[in-house]
PDB file of N, CA, C and O in Angstrom:
ATOM      1  N   UNK A   1       0.844  -1.176   0.000  1.00  0.00           N
ATOM      2  CA  UNK A   1       0.000   0.000   0.000  1.00  0.00           C
ATOM      3  C   UNK A   1       0.886   1.236   0.000  1.00  0.00           C
ATOM      4  O   UNK A   1       1.926   1.263   0.658  1.00  0.00           O
ATOM      5  N   UNK A   2       0.479   2.238  -0.727  1.00  0.00           N
ATOM      6  CA  UNK A   2       1.253   3.470  -0.876  1.00  0.00           C
ATOM      7  C   UNK A   2       0.861   4.554   0.116  1.00  0.00           C
ATOM      8  O   UNK A   2       1.101   5.732  -0.147  1.00  0.00           O
ATOM      9  N   UNK A   3       0.274   4.200   1.232  1.00  0.00           N
ATOM     10  CA  UNK A   3      -0.273   5.175   2.163  1.00  0.00           C
ATOM     11  C   UNK A   3       0.764   6.179   2.647  1.00  0.00           C
ATOM     12  O   UNK A   3       0.534   7.384   2.544  1.00  0.00           O
ATOM     13  N   UNK A   4       1.880   5.728   3.163  1.00  0.00           N
ATOM     14  CA  UNK A   4       2.883   6.650   3.709  1.00  0.00           C
ATOM     15  C   UNK A   4       3.418   7.581   2.632  1.00  0.00           C
ATOM     16  O   UNK A   4       3.587   8.777   2.872  1.00  0.00           O
ATOM     17  N   UNK A   5       3.682   7.048   1.458  1.00  0.00           N
ATOM     18  CA  UNK A   5       4.221   7.858   0.371  1.00  0.00           C
ATOM     19  C   UNK A   5       3.255   8.960  -0.027  1.00  0.00           C
ATOM     20  O   UNK A   5       3.644  10.123  -0.132  1.00  0.00           O
ATOM     21  N   UNK A   6       2.001   8.600  -0.249  1.00  0.00           N
ATOM     22  CA  UNK A   6       1.006   9.590  -0.665  1.00  0.00           C
ATOM     23  C   UNK A   6       0.750  10.589   0.457  1.00  0.00           C
ATOM     24  O   UNK A   6       0.630  11.788   0.206  1.00  0.00           O
ATOM     25  N   UNK A   7       0.665  10.104   1.691  1.00  0.00           N
ATOM     26  CA  UNK A   7       0.441  11.008   2.829  1.00  0.00           C
ATOM     27  C   UNK A   7       1.555  12.040   2.928  1.00  0.00           C
ATOM     28  O   UNK A   7       1.291  13.225   3.134  1.00  0.00           O
ATOM     29  N   UNK A   8       2.796  11.595   2.781  1.00  0.00           N
ATOM     30  CA  UNK A   8       3.932  12.505   2.872  1.00  0.00           C
ATOM     31  C   UNK A   8       3.971  13.472   1.690  1.00  0.00           C
ATOM     32  O   UNK A   8       4.323  14.639   1.857  1.00  0.00           O
ATOM     33  N   UNK A   9       3.613  12.996   0.499  1.00  0.00           N
ATOM     34  CA  UNK A   9       3.559  13.876  -0.668  1.00  0.00           C
ATOM     35  C   UNK A   9       2.539  14.993  -0.481  1.00  0.00           C
ATOM     36  O   UNK A   9       2.722  16.103  -0.980  1.00  0.00           O
ATOM     37  N   UNK A  10       1.466  14.689   0.239  1.00  0.00           N
ATOM     38  CA  UNK A  10       0.414  15.681   0.511  1.00  0.00           C
ATOM     39  C   UNK A  10       0.778  16.577   1.689  1.00  0.00           C
ATOM     40  O   UNK A  10       0.058  17.526   1.998  1.00  0.00           O
ATOM     41  N   UNK A  11       1.893  16.276   2.345  1.00  0.00           N
ATOM     42  CA  UNK A  11       2.350  17.088   3.471  1.00  0.00           C
ATOM     43  C   UNK A  11       1.526  16.893   4.733  1.00  0.00           C
ATOM     44  O   UNK A  11       1.401  17.811   5.544  1.00  0.00           O
ATOM     45  N   UNK A  12       0.967  15.707   4.902  1.00  0.00           N
ATOM     46  CA  UNK A  12       0.116  15.434   6.058  1.00  0.00           C
ATOM     47  C   UNK A  12       0.825  14.537   7.069  1.00  0.00           C
ATOM     48  O   UNK A  12       1.557  13.617   6.703  1.00  0.00           O
ATOM     49  N   UNK A  13       0.595  14.820   8.330  1.00  0.00           N
ATOM     50  CA  UNK A  13       1.057  13.922   9.386  1.00  0.00           C
ATOM     51  C   UNK A  13       0.019  12.819   9.552  1.00  0.00           C
ATOM     52  O   UNK A  13      -1.101  12.928   9.053  1.00  0.00           O
ATOM     53  N   UNK A  14       0.394  11.774  10.246  1.00  0.00           N
ATOM     54  CA  UNK A  14      -0.576  10.720  10.538  1.00  0.00           C
ATOM     55  C   UNK A  14      -1.733  11.297  11.355  1.00  0.00           C
ATOM     56  O   UNK A  14      -2.889  10.923  11.157  1.00  0.00           O
ATOM     57  N   UNK A  15      -1.416  12.199  12.265  1.00  0.00           N
ATOM     58  CA  UNK A  15      -2.439  12.804  13.111  1.00  0.00           C
ATOM     59  C   UNK A  15      -3.433  13.606  12.272  1.00  0.00           C
ATOM     60  O   UNK A  15      -4.640  13.510  12.492  1.00  0.00           O
ATOM     61  N   UNK A  16      -2.947  14.391  11.320  1.00  0.00           N
ATOM     62  CA  UNK A  16      -3.835  15.189  10.475  1.00  0.00           C
ATOM     63  C   UNK A  16      -4.675  14.295   9.574  1.00  0.00           C
ATOM     64  O   UNK A  16      -5.865  14.551   9.389  1.00  0.00           O
ATOM     65  N   UNK A  17      -4.073  13.250   9.010  1.00  0.00           N
ATOM     66  CA  UNK A  17      -4.840  12.319   8.181  1.00  0.00           C
ATOM     67  C   UNK A  17      -5.907  11.633   9.023  1.00  0.00           C
ATOM     68  O   UNK A  17      -7.018  11.404   8.545  1.00  0.00           O
ATOM     69  N   UNK A  18      -5.591  11.310  10.251  1.00  0.00           N
ATOM     70  CA  UNK A  18      -6.558  10.704  11.151  1.00  0.00           C
ATOM     71  C   UNK A  18      -7.735  11.648  11.380  1.00  0.00           C
ATOM     72  O   UNK A  18      -8.893  11.231  11.337  1.00  0.00           O
ATOM     73  N   UNK A  19      -7.437  12.900  11.619  1.00  0.00           N
ATOM     74  CA  UNK A  19      -8.486  13.898  11.854  1.00  0.00           C
ATOM     75  C   UNK A  19      -9.392  14.038  10.632  1.00  0.00           C
ATOM     76  O   UNK A  19     -10.615  14.101  10.759  1.00  0.00           O
ATOM     77  N   UNK A  20      -8.778  14.086   9.448  1.00  0.00           N
ATOM     78  CA  UNK A  20      -9.539  14.264   8.214  1.00  0.00           C
ATOM     79  C   UNK A  20     -10.363  13.038   7.830  1.00  0.00           C
ATOM     80  O   UNK A  20     -11.466  13.167   7.298  1.00  0.00           O
ATOM     81  N   UNK A  21      -9.828  11.857   8.099  1.00  0.00           N
ATOM     82  CA  UNK A  21     -10.459  10.623   7.621  1.00  0.00           C
ATOM     83  C   UNK A  21     -11.358   9.941   8.645  1.00  0.00           C
ATOM     84  O   UNK A  21     -12.242   9.163   8.287  1.00  0.00           O
ATOM     85  N   UNK A  22     -11.128  10.238   9.921  1.00  0.00           N
ATOM     86  CA  UNK A  22     -11.864   9.530  10.967  1.00  0.00           C
ATOM     87  C   UNK A  22     -11.278   8.167  11.283  1.00  0.00           C
ATOM     88  O   UNK A  22     -11.862   7.403  12.052  1.00  0.00           O
ATOM     89  N   UNK A  23     -10.125   7.854  10.695  1.00  0.00           N
ATOM     90  CA  UNK A  23      -9.422   6.594  10.954  1.00  0.00           C
ATOM     91  C   UNK A  23      -8.410   6.861  12.075  1.00  0.00           C
ATOM     92  O   UNK A  23      -7.662   7.837  12.023  1.00  0.00           O
ATOM     93  N   UNK A  24      -8.394   6.004  13.066  1.00  0.00           N
ATOM     94  CA  UNK A  24      -7.492   6.198  14.206  1.00  0.00           C
ATOM     95  C   UNK A  24      -6.032   6.264  13.749  1.00  0.00           C
ATOM     96  O   UNK A  24      -5.617   5.548  12.839  1.00  0.00           O
ATOM     97  N   UNK A  25      -5.273   7.132  14.397  1.00  0.00           N
ATOM     98  CA  UNK A  25      -3.859   7.276  14.053  1.00  0.00           C
ATOM     99  C   UNK A  25      -3.128   5.952  14.228  1.00  0.00           C
ATOM    100  O   UNK A  25      -2.231   5.638  13.445  1.00  0.00           O
ATOM    101  N   UNK A  26      -3.491   5.173  15.235  1.00  0.00           N
ATOM    102  CA  UNK A  26      -2.831   3.883  15.453  1.00  0.00           C
ATOM    103  C   UNK A  26      -3.084   2.931  14.285  1.00  0.00           C
ATOM    104  O   UNK A  26      -2.212   2.138  13.929  1.00  0.00           O
ATOM    105  N   UNK A  27      -4.272   3.009  13.689  1.00  0.00           N
ATOM    106  CA  UNK A  27      -4.589   2.170  12.525  1.00  0.00           C
ATOM    107  C   UNK A  27      -3.748   2.612  11.328  1.00  0.00           C
ATOM    108  O   UNK A  27      -3.204   1.778  10.605  1.00  0.00           O
ATOM    109  N   UNK A  28      -3.645   3.916  11.122  1.00  0.00           N
ATOM    110  CA  UNK A  28      -2.825   4.446  10.022  1.00  0.00           C
ATOM    111  C   UNK A  28      -1.379   3.994  10.202  1.00  0.00           C
ATOM    112  O   UNK A  28      -0.740   3.550   9.248  1.00  0.00           O
ATOM    113  N   UNK A  29      -0.867   4.108  11.418  1.00  0.00           N
ATOM    114  CA  UNK A  29       0.500   3.676  11.709  1.00  0.00           C
ATOM    115  C   UNK A  29       0.692   2.189  11.429  1.00  0.00           C
ATOM    116  O   UNK A  29       1.686   1.786  10.825  1.00  0.00           O
ATOM    117  N   UNK A  30      -0.263   1.381  11.872  1.00  0.00           N
ATOM    118  CA  UNK A  30      -0.159  -0.069  11.647  1.00  0.00           C
ATOM    119  C   UNK A  30      -0.198  -0.411  10.164  1.00  0.00           C
ATOM    120  O   UNK A  30       0.524  -1.303   9.718  1.00  0.00           O
ATOM    121  N   UNK A  31      -1.028   0.282   9.395  1.00  0.00           N
ATOM    122  CA  UNK A  31      -1.086   0.039   7.942  1.00  0.00           C
ATOM    123  C   UNK A  31       0.253   0.393   7.313  1.00  0.00           C
ATOM    124  O   UNK A  31       0.787  -0.372   6.510  1.00  0.00           O
ATOM    125  N   UNK A  32       0.796   1.554   7.677  1.00  0.00           N
ATOM    126  CA  UNK A  32       2.073   1.998   7.104  1.00  0.00           C
ATOM    127  C   UNK A  32       3.226   1.064   7.468  1.00  0.00           C
ATOM    128  O   UNK A  32       4.151   0.888   6.674  1.00  0.00           O
ATOM    129  N   UNK A  33       3.181   0.470   8.647  1.00  0.00           N
ATOM    130  CA  UNK A  33       4.246  -0.433   9.101  1.00  0.00           C
ATOM    131  C   UNK A  33       4.058  -1.859   8.587  1.00  0.00           C
ATOM    132  O   UNK A  33       4.916  -2.718   8.793  1.00  0.00           O
ATOM    133  N   UNK A  34       2.927  -2.104   7.914  1.00  0.00           N
ATOM    134  CA  UNK A  34       2.670  -3.443   7.407  1.00  0.00           C
ATOM    135  C   UNK A  34       2.070  -4.382   8.429  1.00  0.00           C
ATOM    136  O   UNK A  34       1.967  -5.583   8.181  1.00  0.00           O
ATOM    137  N   UNK A  35       1.670  -3.853   9.581  1.00  0.00           N
ATOM    138  CA  UNK A  35       1.067  -4.686  10.620  1.00  0.00           C
ATOM    139  C   UNK A  35      -0.383  -5.033  10.299  1.00  0.00           C
ATOM    140  O   UNK A  35      -0.951  -5.967  10.865  1.00  0.00           O
ATOM    141  N   UNK A  36      -0.970  -4.267   9.382  1.00  0.00           N
ATOM    142  CA  UNK A  36      -2.346  -4.520   8.937  1.00  0.00           C
ATOM    143  C   UNK A  36      -2.303  -4.667   7.422  1.00  0.00           C
ATOM    144  O   UNK A  36      -2.587  -3.709   6.703  1.00  0.00           O
ATOM    145  N   UNK A  37      -1.952  -5.854   6.926  1.00  0.00           N
ATOM    146  CA  UNK A  37      -1.765  -6.036   5.490  1.00  0.00           C
ATOM    147  C   UNK A  37      -3.040  -5.947   4.662  1.00  0.00           C
ATOM    148  O   UNK A  37      -2.981  -5.663   3.466  1.00  0.00           O
ATOM    149  N   UNK A  38      -4.188  -6.188   5.283  1.00  0.00           N
ATOM    150  CA  UNK A  38      -5.454  -6.144   4.541  1.00  0.00           C
ATOM    151  C   UNK A  38      -6.489  -5.346   5.332  1.00  0.00           C
ATOM    152  O   UNK A  38      -7.398  -5.921   5.932  1.00  0.00           O
ATOM    153  N   UNK A  39      -6.348  -4.005   5.332  1.00  0.00           N
ATOM    154  CA  UNK A  39      -7.313  -3.200   6.085  1.00  0.00           C
ATOM    155  C   UNK A  39      -8.711  -3.280   5.476  1.00  0.00           C
ATOM    156  O   UNK A  39      -8.867  -3.638   4.309  1.00  0.00           O
ATOM    157  N   UNK A  40      -9.701  -2.954   6.254  1.00  0.00           N
ATOM    158  CA  UNK A  40     -11.091  -2.987   5.795  1.00  0.00           C
ATOM    159  C   UNK A  40     -11.301  -1.995   4.662  1.00  0.00           C
ATOM    160  O   UNK A  40     -10.661  -0.944   4.617  1.00  0.00           O
ATOM    161  N   UNK A  41     -12.193  -2.334   3.757  1.00  0.00           N
ATOM    162  CA  UNK A  41     -12.444  -1.483   2.593  1.00  0.00           C
ATOM    163  C   UNK A  41     -12.934  -0.108   3.014  1.00  0.00           C
ATOM    164  O   UNK A  41     -12.565   0.888   2.390  1.00  0.00           O
ATOM    165  N   UNK A  42     -13.750  -0.025   4.048  1.00  0.00           N
ATOM    166  CA  UNK A  42     -14.231   1.283   4.512  1.00  0.00           C
ATOM    167  C   UNK A  42     -13.083   2.158   4.994  1.00  0.00           C
ATOM    168  O   UNK A  42     -13.105   3.375   4.809  1.00  0.00           O
ATOM    169  N   UNK A  43     -12.086   1.544   5.610  1.00  0.00           N
ATOM    170  CA  UNK A  43     -10.908   2.273   6.067  1.00  0.00           C
ATOM    171  C   UNK A  43     -10.126   2.800   4.874  1.00  0.00           C
ATOM    172  O   UNK A  43      -9.728   3.965   4.847  1.00  0.00           O
ATOM    173  N   UNK A  44      -9.907   1.937   3.888  1.00  0.00           N
ATOM    174  CA  UNK A  44      -9.149   2.336   2.696  1.00  0.00           C
ATOM    175  C   UNK A  44      -9.892   3.430   1.932  1.00  0.00           C
ATOM    176  O   UNK A  44      -9.267   4.374   1.448  1.00  0.00           O
ATOM    177  N   UNK A  45     -11.205   3.318   1.818  1.00  0.00           N
ATOM    178  CA  UNK A  45     -11.999   4.341   1.132  1.00  0.00           C
ATOM    179  C   UNK A  45     -11.902   5.686   1.842  1.00  0.00           C
ATOM    180  O   UNK A  45     -11.748   6.720   1.192  1.00  0.00           O
ATOM    181  N   UNK A  46     -11.988   5.681   3.167  1.00  0.00           N
ATOM    182  CA  UNK A  46     -11.896   6.922   3.931  1.00  0.00           C
ATOM    183  C   UNK A  46     -10.525   7.570   3.759  1.00  0.00           C
ATOM    184  O   UNK A  46     -10.422   8.790   3.625  1.00  0.00           O
ATOM    185  N   UNK A  47      -9.473   6.751   3.762  1.00  0.00           N
ATOM    186  CA  UNK A  47      -8.121   7.281   3.579  1.00  0.00           C
ATOM    187  C   UNK A  47      -7.934   7.852   2.178  1.00  0.00           C
ATOM    188  O   UNK A  47      -7.384   8.942   2.021  1.00  0.00           O
ATOM    189  N   UNK A  48      -8.389   7.120   1.157  1.00  0.00           N
ATOM    190  CA  UNK A  48      -8.256   7.592  -0.226  1.00  0.00           C
ATOM    191  C   UNK A  48      -8.998   8.905  -0.411  1.00  0.00           C
ATOM    192  O   UNK A  48      -8.468   9.838  -1.015  1.00  0.00           O
ATOM    193  N   UNK A  49     -10.209   8.986   0.101  1.00  0.00           N
ATOM    194  CA  UNK A  49     -10.992  10.215  -0.041  1.00  0.00           C
ATOM    195  C   UNK A  49     -10.291  11.377   0.656  1.00  0.00           C
ATOM    196  O   UNK A  49     -10.226  12.476   0.105  1.00  0.00           O
ATOM    197  N   UNK A  50      -9.778  11.153   1.832  1.00  0.00           N
ATOM    198  CA  UNK A  50      -9.103  12.206   2.593  1.00  0.00           C
ATOM    199  C   UNK A  50      -7.801  12.648   1.936  1.00  0.00           C
ATOM    200  O   UNK A  50      -7.380  13.796   2.083  1.00  0.00           O
ATOM    201  N   UNK A  51      -7.167  11.731   1.214  1.00  0.00           N
ATOM    202  CA  UNK A  51      -5.913  12.046   0.523  1.00  0.00           C
ATOM    203  C   UNK A  51      -6.151  12.592  -0.887  1.00  0.00           C
ATOM    204  O   UNK A  51      -5.221  13.072  -1.535  1.00  0.00           O
ATOM    205  N   UNK A  52      -7.395  12.518  -1.356  1.00  0.00           N
ATOM    206  CA  UNK A  52      -7.704  12.999  -2.702  1.00  0.00           C
ATOM    207  C   UNK A  52      -7.102  12.114  -3.775  1.00  0.00           C
ATOM    208  O   UNK A  52      -6.662  12.605  -4.815  1.00  0.00           O
ATOM    209  N   UNK A  53      -7.079  10.816  -3.530  1.00  0.00           N
ATOM    210  CA  UNK A  53      -6.533   9.882  -4.506  1.00  0.00           C
ATOM    211  C   UNK A  53      -7.519   8.747  -4.736  1.00  0.00           C
ATOM    212  O   UNK A  53      -8.502   8.608  -4.007  1.00  0.00           O
ATOM    213  N   UNK A  54      -7.253   7.949  -5.739  1.00  0.00           N
ATOM    214  CA  UNK A  54      -8.117   6.814  -6.036  1.00  0.00           C
ATOM    215  C   UNK A  54      -7.667   5.588  -5.243  1.00  0.00           C
ATOM    216  O   UNK A  54      -6.561   5.542  -4.706  1.00  0.00           O
ATOM    217  N   UNK A  55      -8.545   4.612  -5.187  1.00  0.00           N
ATOM    218  CA  UNK A  55      -8.165   3.347  -4.549  1.00  0.00           C
ATOM    219  C   UNK A  55      -6.990   2.711  -5.275  1.00  0.00           C
ATOM    220  O   UNK A  55      -6.105   2.128  -4.650  1.00  0.00           O
ATOM    221  N   UNK A  56      -6.989   2.828  -6.601  1.00  0.00           N
ATOM    222  CA  UNK A  56      -5.919   2.234  -7.403  1.00  0.00           C
ATOM    223  C   UNK A  56      -4.562   2.876  -7.092  1.00  0.00           C
ATOM    224  O   UNK A  56      -3.534   2.199  -7.109  1.00  0.00           O
ATOM    225  N   UNK A  57      -4.565   4.180  -6.809  1.00  0.00           N
ATOM    226  CA  UNK A  57      -3.314   4.853  -6.439  1.00  0.00           C
ATOM    227  C   UNK A  57      -2.857   4.418  -5.046  1.00  0.00           C
ATOM    228  O   UNK A  57      -1.665   4.237  -4.800  1.00  0.00           O
ATOM    229  N   UNK A  58      -3.807   4.257  -4.156  1.00  0.00           N
ATOM    230  CA  UNK A  58      -3.478   3.892  -2.782  1.00  0.00           C
ATOM    231  C   UNK A  58      -3.091   2.424  -2.656  1.00  0.00           C
ATOM    232  O   UNK A  58      -2.160   2.077  -1.930  1.00  0.00           O
ATOM    233  N   UNK A  59      -3.817   1.566  -3.374  1.00  0.00           N
ATOM    234  CA  UNK A  59      -3.577   0.122  -3.322  1.00  0.00           C
ATOM    235  C   UNK A  59      -3.421  -0.377  -4.750  1.00  0.00           C
ATOM    236  O   UNK A  59      -4.376  -0.888  -5.335  1.00  0.00           O
ATOM    237  N   UNK A  60      -2.228  -0.237  -5.316  1.00  0.00           N
ATOM    238  CA  UNK A  60      -2.045  -0.668  -6.706  1.00  0.00           C
ATOM    239  C   UNK A  60      -2.222  -2.171  -6.857  1.00  0.00           C
ATOM    240  O   UNK A  60      -1.837  -2.952  -5.986  1.00  0.00           O
ATOM    241  N   UNK A  61      -2.808  -2.555  -7.975  1.00  0.00           N
ATOM    242  CA  UNK A  61      -2.985  -3.982  -8.295  1.00  0.00           C
ATOM    243  C   UNK A  61      -1.710  -4.465  -8.954  1.00  0.00           C
ATOM    244  O   UNK A  61      -1.475  -4.209 -10.135  1.00  0.00           O
ATOM    245  N   UNK A  62      -0.894  -5.157  -8.195  1.00  0.00           N
ATOM    246  CA  UNK A  62       0.403  -5.621  -8.707  1.00  0.00           C
ATOM    247  C   UNK A  62       0.269  -6.644  -9.820  1.00  0.00           C
ATOM    248  O   UNK A  62       1.198  -6.830 -10.607  1.00  0.00           O
ATOM    249  N   UNK A  63      -0.883  -7.314  -9.894  1.00  0.00           N
ATOM    250  CA  UNK A  63      -1.107  -8.306 -10.932  1.00  0.00           C
ATOM    251  C   UNK A  63      -1.566  -7.687 -12.249  1.00  0.00           C
ATOM    252  O   UNK A  63      -1.503  -8.335 -13.294  1.00  0.00           O
ATOM    253  N   UNK A  64      -2.024  -6.448 -12.206  1.00  0.00           N
ATOM    254  CA  UNK A  64      -2.602  -5.816 -13.402  1.00  0.00           C
ATOM    255  C   UNK A  64      -1.592  -5.688 -14.532  1.00  0.00           C
ATOM    256  O   UNK A  64      -1.960  -5.804 -15.701  1.00  0.00           O
ATOM    257  N   UNK A  65      -0.336  -5.454 -14.209  1.00  0.00           N
ATOM    258  CA  UNK A  65       0.679  -5.278 -15.246  1.00  0.00           C
ATOM    259  C   UNK A  65       0.889  -6.557 -16.056  1.00  0.00           C
ATOM    260  O   UNK A  65       1.200  -6.513 -17.246  1.00  0.00           O
ATOM    261  N   UNK A  66       0.715  -7.680 -15.393  1.00  0.00           N
ATOM    262  CA  UNK A  66       0.933  -8.958 -16.077  1.00  0.00           C
ATOM    263  C   UNK A  66      -0.285  -9.509 -16.778  1.00  0.00           C
ATOM    264  O   UNK A  66      -0.187 -10.489 -17.516  1.00  0.00           O
ATOM    265  N   UNK A  67      -1.430  -8.894 -16.558  1.00  0.00           N
ATOM    266  CA  UNK A  67      -2.677  -9.391 -17.164  1.00  0.00           C
ATOM    267  C   UNK A  67      -2.979  -8.647 -18.450  1.00  0.00           C
ATOM    268  O   UNK A  67      -3.276  -7.452 -18.422  1.00  0.00           O
ATOM    269  N   UNK A  68      -2.908  -9.321 -19.548  1.00  0.00           N
ATOM    270  CA  UNK A  68      -3.261  -8.733 -20.848  1.00  0.00           C
ATOM    271  C   UNK A  68      -3.683  -9.803 -21.774  1.00  0.00           C
ATOM    272  O   UNK A  68      -4.023  -9.525 -22.924  1.00  0.00           O
TER     273      UNK A  68
END
């Protein structure tokens, strides 16, 4: 997941992203550290919306490049 990269590009702290998205800062931290490899879709949607990005940007489909 590209959460930390996109968050940092937007100039947001975990605390600010938490405030904007309603997702607990501890959850954001765990996702960024890889402790939550498959977060709930509602969590990912809230983060993407708060970051102004698409789900595909936040969670790239690594298999898509090989499928043609």
